[in-house]
Each structure stands twice: as C-alpha cells, then as structure tokens.
C-alpha positions as CSV (number, residue, x, y, z in Angstrom):
1,M,47.5,60.2,-19.5
2,A,50.3,57.6,-19.6
3,P,51.1,56.2,-23.1
4,T,49.9,52.7,-23.9
5,R,52.7,50.2,-23.7
6,R,53.3,48.4,-27.0
7,P,52.8,44.6,-26.8
8,H,55.9,42.4,-26.9
9,D,55.6,40.8,-30.3
10,V,56.7,37.1,-30.5
11,V,57.0,35.5,-33.9
12,V,56.9,31.7,-34.0
13,V,58.1,30.0,-37.2
14,G,56.4,26.6,-37.6
15,S,53.3,24.9,-36.4
16,G,54.7,21.5,-35.3
17,F,55.2,20.4,-31.7
18,G,57.8,23.1,-31.0
19,G,55.8,26.0,-32.4
20,L,52.5,24.9,-31.0
21,F,53.8,24.3,-27.5
22,T,55.7,27.6,-27.5
23,T,52.5,29.4,-28.5
24,R,50.3,27.7,-26.0
25,A,52.8,28.4,-23.2
26,L,52.5,32.1,-23.9
27,A,48.7,32.2,-23.8
28,R,48.4,33.7,-20.3
29,V,51.5,36.0,-20.4
30,P,50.2,39.6,-20.2
31,G,51.5,42.0,-22.8
32,V,52.5,39.3,-25.3
33,R,51.2,39.1,-28.8
34,V,52.1,35.9,-30.8
35,T,52.2,35.5,-34.6
36,V,52.6,31.9,-35.9
37,I,54.0,31.7,-39.4
38,S,53.8,28.3,-41.1
39,G,54.0,27.0,-44.7
40,V,51.0,24.7,-43.9
41,N,47.7,25.4,-42.2
42,H,47.8,22.4,-39.8
43,H,49.7,21.0,-36.8
44,L,51.1,17.6,-37.8
45,F,51.3,14.8,-35.3
46,Q,54.2,13.2,-37.2
47,P,54.6,10.0,-35.1
48,L,51.3,8.7,-36.4
49,L,51.8,9.6,-40.0
50,Y,52.6,6.0,-41.0
51,Q,49.0,5.1,-39.9
52,V,47.7,7.6,-42.4
53,V,49.8,5.9,-45.1
54,T,48.4,2.4,-44.2
55,G,44.8,3.4,-44.0
56,I,44.2,3.3,-40.2
57,L,43.8,7.1,-39.6
58,S,42.5,10.0,-41.6
59,S,44.7,13.0,-42.3
60,G,42.4,15.2,-40.1
61,E,43.0,13.1,-37.1
62,V,46.8,13.6,-37.2
63,A,46.7,17.1,-38.7
64,P,44.1,19.4,-37.1
65,A,44.0,23.0,-38.5
66,T,46.3,25.3,-36.5
67,R,43.6,28.0,-36.4
68,D,41.2,25.6,-34.8
69,V,43.7,24.4,-32.2
70,L,44.5,28.1,-31.3
71,R,41.0,29.5,-31.7
72,R,40.5,30.3,-28.0
73,Q,44.0,31.9,-27.6
74,R,43.1,35.5,-28.1
75,N,46.8,36.7,-28.1
76,A,47.7,34.5,-31.0
77,R,47.2,34.8,-34.8
78,V,48.1,32.4,-37.6
79,V,49.7,33.4,-40.9
80,L,50.2,31.2,-43.9
81,G,53.6,31.7,-45.4
82,L,57.1,30.2,-46.2
83,V,59.9,31.9,-44.2
84,E,62.7,32.7,-46.6
85,D,64.9,35.0,-44.6
86,V,65.4,36.6,-41.2
87,D,66.8,40.1,-40.8
88,L,68.5,39.9,-37.5
89,E,69.4,43.6,-37.4
90,A,65.9,44.9,-38.2
91,H,64.2,42.1,-36.2
92,E,62.0,41.1,-39.1
93,V,61.0,37.8,-40.6
94,V,60.6,37.7,-44.4
95,H,57.9,35.2,-45.5
96,R,56.2,34.5,-48.8
97,S,52.6,33.6,-49.6
98,P,50.8,33.4,-53.0
99,L,50.0,37.1,-52.5
100,G,53.6,38.2,-52.2
101,V,56.4,38.8,-49.7
102,T,55.7,40.2,-46.2
103,R,58.1,41.4,-43.5
104,T,56.8,40.8,-39.9
105,R,58.6,42.5,-37.0
106,Y,59.5,40.7,-33.8
107,D,60.7,41.4,-30.3
108,S,61.3,37.7,-29.7
109,L,61.6,35.0,-32.4
110,V,61.2,31.3,-32.0
111,V,62.3,29.2,-35.0
112,A,60.6,25.8,-34.8
113,A,60.6,24.9,-38.5
114,G,61.4,21.3,-37.9
115,A,63.1,19.0,-40.3
116,G,62.4,17.2,-43.6
117,Q,63.5,14.0,-45.1
118,S,67.2,13.5,-46.0
119,Y,68.3,11.4,-48.9
120,F,72.0,11.8,-48.1
121,G,72.8,13.8,-51.2
122,N,70.6,11.6,-53.5
123,D,67.6,13.9,-53.7
124,H,66.4,12.3,-56.9
125,F,65.5,9.2,-54.9
126,S,62.5,11.2,-53.6
127,E,60.7,10.8,-56.9
128,Y,60.6,7.0,-56.4
129,A,60.6,6.7,-52.6
130,P,58.5,9.3,-50.8
131,G,59.4,10.1,-47.2
132,L,57.3,10.3,-44.1
133,K,57.5,13.9,-43.0
134,S,54.4,15.6,-44.3
135,L,50.8,15.0,-45.3
136,D,51.8,15.1,-48.9
137,D,54.2,12.3,-48.2
138,A,51.5,10.3,-46.4
139,M,48.9,10.6,-49.2
140,E,51.5,9.8,-51.8
141,G,52.6,6.7,-49.9
142,R,49.0,5.5,-49.3
143,A,48.3,5.8,-53.1
144,R,51.4,3.9,-53.9
145,I,50.9,1.0,-51.4
146,F,47.2,0.4,-52.1
147,G,47.7,1.2,-55.8
148,A,50.3,-1.5,-56.0
149,F,47.8,-4.1,-54.9
150,E,45.2,-2.8,-57.2
151,L,47.5,-3.0,-60.2
152,A,48.7,-6.4,-59.3
153,E,45.0,-7.5,-59.5
154,L,44.9,-6.4,-63.1
155,T,47.9,-8.3,-64.5
156,G,48.7,-11.8,-65.3
157,D,52.4,-11.1,-65.8
158,E,54.2,-12.7,-62.8
159,E,57.2,-10.5,-63.2
160,V,55.0,-7.4,-62.9
161,V,53.2,-8.9,-59.9
162,E,56.5,-9.6,-58.1
163,R,57.7,-6.1,-58.7
164,L,54.3,-4.6,-57.5
165,L,54.1,-6.7,-54.4
166,T,57.7,-6.2,-53.2
167,F,57.6,-3.3,-50.7
168,V,60.9,-1.8,-49.6
169,V,61.1,0.4,-46.5
170,V,64.4,2.2,-46.1
171,G,65.4,3.0,-42.5
172,A,65.2,0.7,-39.5
173,G,64.5,3.4,-36.9
174,P,61.1,3.6,-35.1
175,T,59.4,5.1,-38.2
176,G,60.7,2.4,-40.5
177,V,59.9,-0.4,-38.1
178,E,56.4,0.8,-37.6
179,M,55.9,1.3,-41.3
180,A,57.2,-2.1,-42.3
181,G,55.1,-3.8,-39.6
182,Q,51.9,-2.1,-40.8
183,V,52.5,-2.9,-44.5
184,A,53.0,-6.6,-43.4
185,E,49.7,-6.4,-41.5
186,L,48.0,-5.1,-44.6
187,A,49.4,-7.8,-46.8
188,H,49.0,-10.8,-44.5
189,R,46.0,-10.0,-42.4
190,V,43.8,-7.2,-43.8
191,L,43.7,-7.6,-47.6
192,P,43.6,-11.4,-48.2
193,G,40.1,-12.3,-49.5
194,Q,39.4,-8.9,-51.0
195,F,41.0,-9.7,-54.4
196,R,40.1,-12.3,-56.9
197,H,43.2,-12.7,-59.2
198,V,46.1,-12.0,-56.8
199,D,46.8,-13.1,-53.3
200,P,48.0,-10.1,-51.2
201,S,49.7,-12.4,-48.7
202,R,52.4,-13.3,-51.3
203,A,53.8,-9.8,-50.8
204,R,57.3,-9.3,-49.7
205,I,58.2,-6.5,-47.2
206,L,61.8,-5.6,-46.9
207,L,63.2,-3.4,-44.1
208,V,66.7,-2.1,-45.3
209,D,69.3,-0.2,-43.3
210,P,73.1,-0.3,-43.0
211,V,72.9,-0.4,-39.2
212,P,73.7,-3.7,-37.5
213,H,70.3,-4.0,-35.9
214,V,66.9,-2.4,-36.0
215,L,66.0,0.4,-33.6
216,P,69.6,1.7,-33.1
217,G,69.8,3.6,-29.8
218,Y,67.4,1.2,-28.1
219,P,68.7,-1.5,-25.7
220,E,69.8,-4.6,-27.4
221,Q,67.1,-6.8,-25.8
222,L,64.4,-4.5,-27.2
223,S,66.0,-4.4,-30.6
224,A,66.1,-8.2,-30.7
225,A,62.5,-8.5,-29.6
226,A,61.5,-6.1,-32.3
227,T,63.4,-8.1,-34.9
228,R,61.7,-11.3,-33.9
229,E,58.3,-9.8,-34.1
230,L,59.0,-8.2,-37.5
231,E,60.0,-11.6,-38.9
232,H,57.0,-13.2,-37.3
233,V,54.6,-10.9,-39.1
234,G,56.4,-11.4,-42.4
235,V,59.0,-8.6,-42.7
236,E,62.4,-9.5,-44.1
237,V,65.0,-7.6,-42.0
238,W,68.0,-6.6,-44.2
239,T,70.3,-4.8,-41.7
240,G,73.8,-4.3,-42.9
241,W,72.7,-3.3,-46.4
242,K,72.9,0.2,-47.7
243,V,70.7,1.6,-50.5
244,V,72.9,2.9,-53.3
245,D,70.4,3.4,-56.0
246,V,66.6,3.8,-56.5
247,D,64.8,3.9,-59.7
248,E,61.3,3.4,-61.0
249,R,61.4,-0.4,-60.9
250,S,64.0,-1.4,-58.4
251,V,66.2,-0.7,-55.4
252,T,69.9,-1.5,-55.4
253,V,71.5,-2.4,-52.1
254,E,75.1,-3.0,-51.1
255,D,76.5,-4.9,-48.1
256,Q,79.7,-4.0,-46.1
257,D,81.8,-6.0,-48.5
258,G,80.6,-4.1,-51.5
259,N,78.4,-6.9,-52.8
260,R,75.3,-5.5,-54.6
261,R,71.8,-6.8,-55.1
262,V,69.0,-5.4,-57.3
263,V,65.6,-5.8,-55.7
264,P,62.7,-5.4,-58.2
265,S,60.2,-3.1,-56.5
266,V,57.7,-0.4,-57.6
267,C,56.7,0.7,-54.1
268,K,59.4,2.2,-51.8
269,V,59.1,4.2,-48.6
270,W,62.0,6.3,-47.3
271,A,62.2,6.5,-43.5
272,A,66.0,7.2,-43.1
273,G,67.6,10.4,-42.3
274,V,66.5,14.0,-41.5
275,A,67.5,17.4,-42.8
276,G,66.8,20.6,-41.1
277,A,64.4,23.0,-42.7
278,P,66.1,25.4,-45.2
279,V,65.5,28.4,-42.9
280,G,67.9,26.9,-40.5
281,R,70.9,27.4,-42.9
282,V,69.7,30.9,-43.7
283,L,69.5,31.7,-40.0
284,A,73.0,30.2,-39.3
285,E,74.5,32.2,-42.2
286,R,73.0,35.5,-40.9
287,A,74.3,34.8,-37.4
288,G,77.8,33.7,-38.6
289,V,77.6,30.2,-37.2
290,E,78.2,26.9,-39.0
291,P,75.3,24.6,-39.3
292,T,75.7,20.8,-39.0
293,R,75.7,18.6,-42.0
294,S,72.1,17.9,-41.5
295,G,71.2,21.6,-41.3
296,Q,70.8,22.0,-37.6
297,V,71.7,25.4,-36.0
298,P,74.1,25.4,-33.0
299,V,72.5,27.2,-30.1
300,E,73.5,28.5,-26.7
301,Q,72.7,26.6,-23.5
302,D,69.3,28.4,-23.3
303,C,68.4,27.6,-26.9
304,T,69.2,31.1,-28.2
305,L,71.1,31.9,-31.4
306,P,74.7,32.9,-30.6
307,G,74.9,36.6,-30.4
308,H,71.1,37.1,-30.5
309,P,69.5,36.4,-27.1
310,E,66.1,37.4,-28.6
311,V,66.1,34.5,-31.1
312,F,65.4,30.9,-30.1
313,V,65.8,27.8,-32.1
314,V,63.9,24.8,-30.8
315,G,63.1,21.2,-31.8
316,D,64.7,19.3,-34.6
317,L,66.3,22.4,-36.0
318,M,68.5,23.1,-33.0
319,R,71.9,21.6,-32.2
320,H,72.0,21.3,-28.4
321,G,74.2,18.5,-27.3
322,K,73.2,15.0,-28.4
323,L,69.4,15.2,-28.1
324,P,67.2,12.6,-29.8
325,G,65.0,13.7,-32.7
326,V,61.7,13.1,-30.9
327,A,58.6,15.1,-30.2
328,Q,59.5,15.6,-26.5
329,V,62.6,17.5,-27.4
330,A,60.5,19.9,-29.5
331,I,57.8,20.2,-26.8
332,Q,60.2,20.8,-23.9
333,S,62.5,23.2,-25.8
334,G,59.5,25.2,-27.0
335,Q,58.1,25.5,-23.5
336,H,61.6,26.5,-22.3
337,A,61.8,29.3,-25.0
338,A,58.3,30.5,-23.9
339,D,59.4,30.7,-20.3
340,Q,62.5,32.7,-21.2
341,I,60.3,35.1,-23.1
342,R,58.0,35.4,-20.2
343,R,60.9,36.2,-17.9
344,R,62.2,38.8,-20.3
345,V,58.8,40.5,-20.6
346,Q,58.3,40.5,-16.8
347,G,61.8,41.8,-16.1
348,E,63.1,38.5,-14.5
349,P,66.6,37.1,-15.1
350,T,67.0,35.0,-18.3
351,G,69.6,32.7,-19.8
352,Q,68.6,29.5,-17.8
353,E,70.0,26.4,-19.4
354,F,67.6,24.1,-21.2
355,V,67.6,20.7,-19.6
356,Y,65.9,17.9,-21.5
357,R,64.0,15.4,-19.4
358,D,63.9,12.0,-21.1
359,K,60.5,10.5,-20.8
360,G,61.4,7.3,-22.5
361,S,61.1,5.9,-26.0
362,M,58.8,3.4,-27.6
363,A,57.8,2.0,-31.0
364,T,55.1,-0.3,-32.2
365,V,56.0,-3.3,-34.3
366,S,52.6,-4.9,-35.0
367,R,49.2,-4.9,-33.4
368,F,49.4,-5.8,-29.7
369,F,53.2,-5.6,-29.8
370,A,55.5,-2.7,-29.1
371,V,58.8,-2.1,-27.4
372,A,59.3,0.6,-24.7
373,Q,62.0,2.0,-22.5
374,I,60.9,4.3,-19.7
375,G,63.8,5.1,-17.3
376,S,65.2,1.8,-16.2
377,V,62.1,-0.1,-17.2
378,R,62.4,-2.1,-20.5
379,T,59.4,-4.0,-21.8
380,S,58.0,-5.4,-25.0
381,G,54.8,-7.0,-26.1
382,L,51.2,-6.2,-25.1
383,V,52.2,-4.1,-22.0
384,A,54.5,-1.8,-24.1
385,W,51.8,-1.6,-26.8
386,A,49.2,-0.4,-24.2
387,L,51.7,2.2,-23.0
388,W,52.3,3.3,-26.5
389,L,48.5,3.8,-27.1
390,G,48.1,5.8,-24.0
391,V,51.0,8.1,-24.6
392,H,50.0,8.9,-28.2
393,L,46.4,9.5,-27.2
394,V,47.5,12.0,-24.6
395,Y,49.5,14.0,-27.1
396,L,47.0,14.1,-29.8
397,V,45.4,17.5,-30.0
398,G,41.7,17.8,-29.3
399,F,39.1,15.5,-27.6
400,K,37.4,14.8,-30.9
401,N,40.6,13.6,-32.5
402,R,41.4,11.4,-29.5
403,L,37.9,9.8,-29.6
404,T,37.9,9.1,-33.4
405,T,41.5,7.8,-33.3
406,L,40.5,5.4,-30.5
407,L,37.6,4.2,-32.5
408,H,39.8,3.7,-35.6
409,W,42.3,1.8,-33.6
410,A,39.6,-0.5,-32.3
411,V,38.4,-1.2,-35.8
412,S,41.9,-1.8,-37.2
413,F,43.6,-3.6,-34.4
414,V,40.7,-5.7,-32.9
415,G,39.1,-6.2,-36.3
416,R,40.6,-6.2,-39.8
417,G,39.3,-2.9,-41.1
418,R,41.2,-0.1,-42.8
419,S,38.6,2.7,-43.2
420,E,41.0,5.3,-44.8
421,R,42.0,3.7,-48.0
422,A,40.7,6.1,-50.6
423,S,43.0,7.3,-53.3
424,T,42.4,8.7,-56.8
425,W,43.1,7.4,-60.3
426,Q,45.6,10.2,-60.7
427,Q,47.4,9.2,-57.6
428,V,47.5,5.5,-58.3
429,V,48.3,5.3,-62.1
430,A,49.4,8.7,-63.3
431,R,52.3,9.0,-60.8
432,T,55.7,8.7,-62.6
433,T,56.7,5.6,-60.8
434,L,53.5,3.7,-61.4
435,R,52.7,4.8,-64.9
436,R,54.6,2.2,-66.9
437,T,53.7,-0.6,-64.6
438,G,50.1,0.4,-64.7
439,Q,50.0,0.4,-68.5
440,A,51.7,-3.0,-68.5
441,A,49.1,-4.3,-66.0
442,L,46.2,-3.0,-67.9
443,G,47.5,-4.5,-71.2
444,S,48.3,-7.9,-69.8
445,R,44.8,-8.6,-68.7
446,A,43.0,-7.0,-71.6
447,D,41.8,-10.3,-72.8
448,D,40.1,-11.1,-69.5
449,T,37.8,-8.1,-69.5
C-alpha cells in the first residue's frame, strides 16, 4: 500500500484583503491545507471604516468574522494569534495567544499582515488623535466625535464649546477627505435640531495636510472638484500646513515658511501615513534585507522574499515598485501568491512576475458626490458617487452585509439618519483626552440642572 502523501501546508499571516483572497484562491487546490493566523477574529473592510466612525455602518457590516467567511472552505482553519517571529530555516511561524506561544510549520508562507497608522516618529500623538486602521480606532473615533457634541450640550462656557466643536482631520488623502466630508455632514445636516443648548452647525471641520492640494496622486481636475465640494459642505481645507504638535486640547500646525498656529480642538482624527506591521521588519531582518522607512519588505518580481521562494509578502507590507496602498494591490498580489503556490504543488513552473492591473481610484466627498478615475475616464459628482457605491458593494463580504449596508446607505444618504451612534460613558468621558473637558462641561452647567 502506497504511503499517504502529506498535505502541502500553507500558512497565511493576516485576515485582511491579501490574506483572505489568498486563502479563497486556494480553496479548490488538491493537496493544500491552509492555516490563517491573525491577531483579530475578523476580516476588516478598511475603506469603509470612516462610515463606522460617523455612525452610518455598524462594525459587523465592515468586519465579518473570518471563521464565518471561510466556514465552507474545508481546507482552511483560522487561528487567533499575533505573529512575533518567522524561523526561515525551520519553516515555522512563531505566534502568541493568551494561552502561550505556538510554532506552526509551513511549506509555503504568505505574509499579508498589512499596515498600521504612522505618526512619523511622533507616536505619542496617537493618544490624542486616533487613526483609521482598525475597529478599535473606529469605535474610539466614534465616541470622541459624538461625545464632543454631547459635552458641548452640557456647557455654557464658549471657550469649551469652541474647543469641543472644532474637529481636525489630519491627512488629505482619500481617507481624510472622506472622513472630513462625513463629519461636516453630521454637523451641518444630521445633528441640527437634536440638541437644545448648542447648535451643531457651528462646528468647524479642518482638513490639514502639508501637500499642496487634496487627493495627491489624483488628476488635478478631480482634486480641484473635491476641494470645491469640501468647502461647499463646510470643510476648511488647510493644505500646505504640517501638524507639528498634538495635545489634549489643541493642534499646532506650521506652514512652509515656519509660521505656526495653535488650533484649539479636543477631537482629532489621524488619517496620514502608514507603517508596515511589525512582523515585516522581523521578516526582513531574518532574510537579511533592508526594509523601507515605512516598514515595507522588498520582494522579488513574483512577490517572494529574496532568497526564500517559499515565502510570499503581499499587500501593504510588500515593496514592489511604486504600487499604491489600495485594496486592489492586496487582492491581486494575494491571488498571485496563491497561483504560484498552486503551480508549485502541481509541479508547474513558478517565478512568474506579479503585474498589477490598475482598476482605477475613487473617493467620496459628500453624499451624492465623489471623484473617480477609471482608465482614461475622469468623472466627479453623482455619476462617480454611484460608481463608488457599486464597487464597494461588490467587494463587501457576504450577501447579508451587502443588503444591510445598502439599507443603511439609503437611510443615511437619502434621509438624515445615523443609526449607529451608540457609545458608552466610559468611551465618551473617561478617555484621557476628554476627561478634563468633560469635567469642565459638567461643572459649567451645574446651575442649570
């Protein structure tokens, strides 16, 4: 009797777009067994995270459980754990869970750990200006934004109200533009009439970035259209200004001539810069290659780690030419890695170059207005917004999530509703950056209650 052939073990690090699409692409490859290791139990649809922050969508709609997504893929299992090291010689991944450290063997490894927020060496800013890279960030941002309006309702101190109702979004890329536009929608369209002592429409929303114009990398005509719409909905566009300090009560910005301004603000959102996941630097060190300043790992033309054809690095964590940091790069590079693994298992030639196919770029600015570039077609306004809706619905995971997202969009964009506004007392008041302001607000209106 012939011995049973051992399965080809594939370990996928990360459950984002790169990890998920790699795993799915291996679903029907005979003789392959996939283990997905991730520090979170969900697949995050990061492009819609700002809509969780501003109360349009629930966390479940943008972050379905990875086990649920892969429940029908019999050759895949999901393991919760933070990858701390990779033993390239032993072909083992070292990962930690609350129960201890585990070593998982691989025949092929796909590292799709993604990227986090970069504060450009000022990591202490994160205490006062949460990013937009995780569900924790989103829930923190939601509590701060809606909490600022709640606390403003409690105080009669105009200085405190000004500080509470000045929202600063740092970063004028697609995420920052979308975030600023939705905060403006909240302040000027959704919340007016819901408070008795404060007018939400008096809020200031500042979009700050040292770049010369919003949406760098987009054609000039689309950038100009986005700027006009942002200003139309009430966003102050501060391009050419760099954030040099952030504290509990303010943001300090500096222009190109070194002139500084201090903006009183309690609520800040950081949407500028990305940094590769820490495992990227570990992997680069083990392979003897130099990571980029942002922590990306240089790879060969086929997305493999130099000197290790069995290890693939995909998505935001790989350095492969000048690819944009968008979901399509992660999706396509993950699928490419899966195809290379299939070829290896089936004895076919490997080493094919990864070629990225640009499917365009788009960003929403406000309801019914977006900008989009698809090939040579450049458009803005309602048509671009409809395209944006369609594309994002297609890439949401699961029919139920698509349906509920569509219903929430109808409520929010056609009407004025924001059905996902819940936050707790601990989130709103007990956070470090709101504690003192909250105490001042409560004290200043004590005579009115």
